[in-house]
N, C-alpha and C positions, 0 to 999 in steps of 0.2 A: 862333484863338488861345485861346479859352476851353477848347476840347477838349484842346489841348496841355497847358494848365495842369492840367486835371483828370487827365489821363493821368500827368503828372509827380507829382501829389499821391498818386495811387493806388500808383504805383511806389514812392514813398517810404514809404508805409504798409506795403507788403509787405516792403520791406527792413527796416523797424523791427521788424515781427513776427518775421521770420526771425532777426534779431539777438537778439531776446528769447528765442526758443526755443533758440538756440545757447548763450546765457548760462545758461539753466536746465539744459541738458544738461551743461554744464561744472560747474555746482554739484553736480549729481548724481554725476558722475564723481569729483569731489573728495571727496564724502561717502563713497562706496563705497571709494575708495582709502584714506581715513583709517581706516575700519573694518578693512580687510584688513591695513594696516600695524600697527595696534595688536594684532591677533590674532597676526601673525607675530612681533612683539616678545615677546608673552607666551609663545609656543611656544618661541622661542629662549632665553628667560630661564628656562624651566622647569628645575627641578632634575633631575639624572640619577636613574635608578631607584635606590631605596634597597634595599640588600641587608643583611638582618639574619640572625643565627645563633641557632639553638635552643640555649638555655643549659643545659637539663637533660633527662635521660632521662624518658620517660613524659609529655612535653608533648602535650596533646591538640589535634589539628587536625580541624576539622569540614568535610566536603564539603557543598556546598549547590547548589541550582538555583533561579534566580530568587528568591533570598532564603530559600528553605525548606531547612533542614538535612536531609541525606539519610543521612549515615554519619559515623563518627568513626574516627580512626586515631591511634596514638601515634607521634610523630616522633622519631627518634634524636637524641641530643645532637650538636651540631656540624653539623647540616643547615643549609645556606644557603638562604634564601628571598628572592625578589625581591618587595618590597611594591608592589602595584599601586594600592591606595587604603587609607585609614584612616577608620573611623567609630567614634567613641568609643574603647573599649579594644580594638577588633577590627581586625586587620590582614588585608586581603584579598590572597590570592595565587593562583597557579596551581600545583598540586602533582600530579605524575604526570599532567599533561594535563587536570586537572579543576579547576573553580573551588572555592576553599576559603577558610577564615579560621582564624586562630589568635589567642589573646589576646596583647596586647603584653607582659604580664608574663613570658612565657616566652621573650622574644627579647632579644638584646643585639647591639651592633655588633661587627664583626670585631675591632676594637681591644680592646674590653672582653672578648671571648671569649679572645683570645690572652693578655691580662693575667691572666685567671682561671686559664688553663692554666699560665702561668709561675709564678704564686704557688703553685699546687698542687704543681708539681715542686720548687720551692725549699723548701716546707714539709717534704717527705720524711718521714723516720723520726720526727721530732719530733712531727708531727701524728698519726702513726699511734699512737705511745705514748700521746699525750693522749686519742685516741679510745678506745683499749683501757681506759685508766684510767676514763674516763667511762662506758664500757659496763659495766665491773665494778661501779662505784658504782651505776649504774642497776639492775643485776641484783640487787644486795643490797637495794636499796629495794623492788623488786618482790617479792622473796621475803618481806621483812618484812611488806609489805602483804598478801600472800597468807596468811601465818600468821595475821595479825590477822583477816582476812576469814573464814578457816576456823573460828577460835575463835568468832567472832560467829555464824556459821551454826550451829555445834553448839549454842550457847547457845539460839538461837531454836528449833532443832529440838526440843530437850528441853522448852522452855517451851510450845511449840505442839503437842506430841505428833506430831512427824514432819512439820511443814510444809515445803514445798519451798523451798530457799534461793533468794534473789532475784538471784544473780549473773548468770545467763543473761538474766533479764528486763531487767536494767539495760543489757545489751549490745544488745538487740534494737532499741530506738529509735535508737541510733547508726547501725546499719547502714541502717535505714529512712530516716533523715534523709539519709545520704549518697546513697542511691539516688534520693531525691526531688530532690536538687540536680542530679544528673546528668540526670534526666528533664527538668527545667526547662530545662537548657542545650540539650537537643535540640529543644525546642519553641519556643525564642525566635524570633519572627518577624524576619527580616532581608531587606532589599531595597536595591538600588541605585536611588536616585530618578531618575537620569538615565543609563540604560544606553545602550550602543551597539546598533545594529541594531533600533531600536524604531520601529514605525509607529504614529502617533497621529491620532485624529480630533478636530477642533476644532469647537465650536459657539459663536458669539459675537454680540454686539451691536455696532453701529457708530454713530459720530457724525462727520459730515463737515462741513467749513466751507463747502463748495459742493455744489450738486446735480450730477446727471450731465450737465446741459447747461452747466455752468460758471458758473451764476448764483450770486451771493453770497447764498445762502439755505441756512442750516444744515439738515441732513437727518439723521434717525436711520434705522436699518435693522438688518439682521442678515445672517449668512452662515455658510458652512461652509468648513472647510479640512482639508488633510491635510499631515502632516510625516513625514519619515523621516530618521533620523540614522544615518550610516555609522559614526561614532565618537561618543563622549560630547560632542565639541566641534563637529563639522561635520555639517550636514544640508541638506536641501532641503524646500521646501514649495510648496503650491498652494492658492489660496483664491478664493472668489467671494462677493460680497455684493450685496444689493439694497436699494433704498429704498422699494419697494412690492411687494405680493404679485403678482409676475409671474415668468415664466421668467427666470433669471439672464442678464444681458446683458453681463457682463464676466468675465474670467478672468486671474488673476495667478500668476506663478511667482517664487520667491525662493531665494536661497542664504542659509543661516542659520549664523551663528557663535555658539556658546553657551559660556558659562563658568560651570559649577557652582561655588558658593562652598564653602569648606572648613569642616571641624569642625562647630561648633554651628549653622552656617547651611547645612548640607549639603543641606537640602530646597529651597533657593532657588537660582535661576540667573538670570544676566543674559544677554541675547542681542541681537545686531545682525543686520540682514538688509537685503538689497537685491535688486532684480530688475526685471522688466518685465511688461507685460500688454497686453490688448486689450479695448477697449469696442466691442461689436458693434452697439448700437442707438442711436437718437436722434442722436448725433454720433459715428459710427464713427471711432476713433482709437487710436493706440498710446499707452501710458503707461509711465512709469518711476517707481520709488519706492525710498525708503531710510528706515530707521528703527531703533528698538530697543525693548526691553521687559523685563519680569520674568515669571518663572514659578515657582510654588510647588507642590510635590508633596505630597499627603496620603499617598500610597502609591506603589508602582512604577507603577501604572496611572492613578490619578486625580489631576488637578491643575487649577489655575486660572492664568490669565495675563492680562496687560494690556500693550498696546504702542501706540506712536504712529508714524505714518509721514507723510512728505511725498510727495505724488503730483505728477508732472510730465507732464501730458498734452501731446500735440504740437499740439492745436488750441484747447483751452480753457485758462483760467488755472489756475495751480497751486492745490492745496488740501491741507488737513491732515485725516488720518483717524485717529480713535481707535478701538481695539478692546478689548473685554474679554469673557472667556468661560471655558469649561471645556474641558479636554482629557482624552481617554481613550486610553491606550496599550495596544497588543496585544502 
């Protein structure tokens, strides 16, 4: 009789543990589903591509590679450009199959461009006469200034016994200043903090609410990881971390959904992730996890990140893992 009671008790414990594991897996599935639904809603709610029109002839467009300007081209008035992203006053586009950017001040919407064209047509001859009168007035003023300048130069030449007039000297700094502005524009460093098709190496420290045997004993450690983003928003990752200096005994894989923030916060991104892994030593078991975090980029390559995940092992109790470290993209 005692043996039967013990057998019934053990069977009940196994059923209870199985129900607990099933409940944990359901929680994890709900978490991942929520993250995917939020991301899908964000994608569906995203605005359609913005198309702007070049408003004036001679507008300068700069080609670049990985944020470094390579060449400049003047884009004709009326050219339509599909805006891919905006950083400050620069609009990033693809022009003639190459990545480029152009200043926002040179662009207007299609409606604004059509309105400008319509006003120009309606103005017609009246504007032309006004422009001709203004040009004649300006020409008279220039002639008067030139006569005055010539008289001043002759006076100085007689006083200084043939000194060279300063008219050309005054013009030179203007040309130099214009050239300097153009050169500065070419050398301005540009980069996309969270580009597509980027492989990154991560080094991080960890803090876990349980050790690898499932005992409620907080543990610190460290690890390495790799991430690769197919687009600016979707990527995959793998990582391994240890609690003591020995060969790594676990490996995890994740699907990552990332959302770079706009405008003045463009160097910051939030992300969510979920996946599974395997612990090979001590208590060999499969694990599932889900969580989220923040990443800040100092440049296109170098950044820092911090995240938290809940881990659901299939044999030991659940635990929370915190990570913080640096990332370097290639």
